[in-house]
C-alpha positions in Angstrom: 60.4 -4.4 -68.5 58.0 -1.4 -67.4 59.1 -2.2 -63.7 62.5 -1.2 -63.9 64.5 2.1 -64.5 66.5 2.5 -67.4 70.3 2.0 -66.5 72.9 4.7 -65.0 75.7 6.2 -67.4 79.3 5.4 -66.4 79.7 9.1 -65.2 76.4 8.6 -62.9 77.8 5.6 -61.1 81.3 7.5 -60.5 79.4 10.2 -59.0 77.5 8.1 -56.9 80.7 6.3 -55.9 82.3 9.6 -54.9 79.8 10.8 -53.1 79.6 7.3 -51.1 83.3 7.1 -50.8 83.2 3.5 -52.3 84.6 1.6 -55.6 82.5 -0.5 -57.1 83.8 -3.8 -58.8 83.0 -3.8 -62.6 80.4 -6.6 -62.5 78.2 -4.3 -60.0 78.7 -1.6 -62.0 77.3 -3.3 -65.0 74.2 -4.4 -63.0 73.3 -0.9 -62.5 74.4 0.5 -65.9 72.0 -2.3 -67.1 68.8 -0.8 -64.8 69.1 1.1 -61.8 66.5 -0.8 -59.9 62.9 -1.7 -60.1 60.2 0.9 -59.9 57.9 -0.6 -57.4 59.2 -2.6 -54.5 55.9 -4.5 -54.1 56.0 -6.1 -57.6 59.7 -6.8 -58.4 60.5 -7.6 -61.9 59.9 -11.0 -62.9 63.6 -11.8 -64.0 64.8 -10.8 -60.4 64.3 -13.8 -58.4 61.1 -14.7 -56.1 60.4 -12.3 -53.6 63.3 -9.7 -54.1 62.9 -6.3 -54.8 65.8 -4.7 -57.0 67.1 -1.3 -55.3 68.3 1.7 -57.2 72.2 2.3 -56.5 71.7 4.8 -54.4 69.3 2.6 -52.0 71.4 -0.3 -52.7 74.4 1.6 -51.1 72.4 2.9 -48.0 70.8 -0.3 -47.2 74.1 -2.0 -47.3 75.4 0.1 -45.0 72.7 -0.1 -42.6 72.1 -4.0 -42.9 76.2 -4.2 -42.1 75.8 -2.0 -39.0 73.4 -3.9 -37.8 75.1 -7.1 -38.3 78.3 -5.6 -36.8 76.4 -4.3 -33.7 75.9 -7.6 -31.7 76.1 -10.4 -34.0 78.2 -13.4 -33.6 79.7 -13.3 -37.3 80.8 -9.6 -37.9 82.4 -8.0 -40.8 84.0 -5.0 -39.4 86.1 -4.4 -42.4 83.6 -5.0 -45.2 81.6 -2.6 -47.3 78.2 -4.1 -48.5 75.7 -3.5 -51.5 72.3 -5.0 -51.6 71.6 -6.8 -54.6 68.2 -7.7 -54.0 66.2 -6.7 -51.2 63.2 -9.0 -49.6 62.6 -11.0 -46.2 66.0 -11.9 -46.7 68.5 -9.5 -48.6 71.4 -10.3 -51.0 74.6 -8.9 -50.5 77.3 -8.2 -52.5 80.7 -7.5 -50.6 82.7 -4.9 -52.2 85.5 -4.9 -49.7 89.0 -4.5 -51.7 90.1 -6.9 -52.2 86.8 -8.9 -52.5 86.2 -12.2 -50.4 87.0 -15.6 -51.9 88.8 -14.1 -54.9 85.9 -13.3 -57.1 84.8 -10.0 -58.5 82.2 -9.8 -55.6 81.0 -11.8 -52.8 77.3 -12.6 -52.7 76.0 -13.8 -49.3 72.8 -13.9 -47.3 73.4 -11.4 -44.4 71.7 -13.2 -41.6 73.8 -16.4 -41.9 77.3 -17.1 -41.3 79.6 -16.7 -44.2 80.6 -20.2 -43.6 77.2 -21.7 -43.4 75.7 -20.1 -46.6 76.8 -20.6 -50.2 79.1 -18.1 -51.8 78.9 -16.9 -55.1 79.7 -14.6 -57.6 77.1 -12.3 -58.8 77.2 -14.0 -62.3 76.5 -17.4 -60.4 73.6 -15.8 -58.4 71.9 -14.5 -61.3 72.7 -17.9 -63.2 70.6 -19.6 -60.5 67.8 -17.1 -60.7 67.6 -17.7 -64.5 67.9 -21.9 -63.7 64.9 -21.0 -61.4 62.7 -19.6 -64.0 63.5 -22.1 -67.0 62.8 -24.8 -64.6 59.5 -23.6 -63.7 60.2 -23.1 -59.9 59.1 -19.5 -60.2 57.2 -18.0 -62.8 55.3 -14.7 -63.7 51.4 -14.7 -63.8 49.8 -13.0 -66.5 49.5 -10.1 -64.1 53.0 -10.0 -63.3 52.8 -11.4 -59.9 55.5 -14.4 -58.7 54.1 -18.0 -58.0 56.5 -20.2 -56.6 56.5 -24.3 -56.8 58.6 -25.3 -53.9 58.7 -29.0 -55.1 60.8 -28.0 -58.0 63.5 -26.7 -55.9 67.1 -28.6 -56.0 67.5 -30.4 -52.5 71.1 -29.5 -52.2 72.8 -26.2 -50.8 72.3 -24.4 -54.1 68.5 -24.0 -53.2 69.4 -21.1 -51.2 70.7 -19.4 -54.4 67.1 -19.1 -55.6 
């Protein structure tokens, strides 16, 4: 747990929401109340998923805006009326669509921003984290004694859920 910051208070989150002009769903707030991101992008916390770093809330908002602007500036699949928040950054980021009302009637819509929403599994935050836990429990990824990740591709599921790891 030395690789993550302490969580934000409800007042701190409310201040960041006001500053950014957004309203976060409760499940997104709960994540940053638990921890406000990792302390080192190059060494993500072992529980967060293979290859992902966990951004602090302000970074999650600014990176989400940047990625959405890039997506909307020329991609075939645009989301002009959306607001994005980055849950996990890496070579492929995990996006939470915090648009009101959220897509798919869930508290949050999680998607990989370089694929279309129609082609990529759409799940709630809880489901996404659940799959990360499944991957750890089934030794798809595990932390070495030095805290680095090791990935065993042979243990990944073969269906579409493999993209949720």
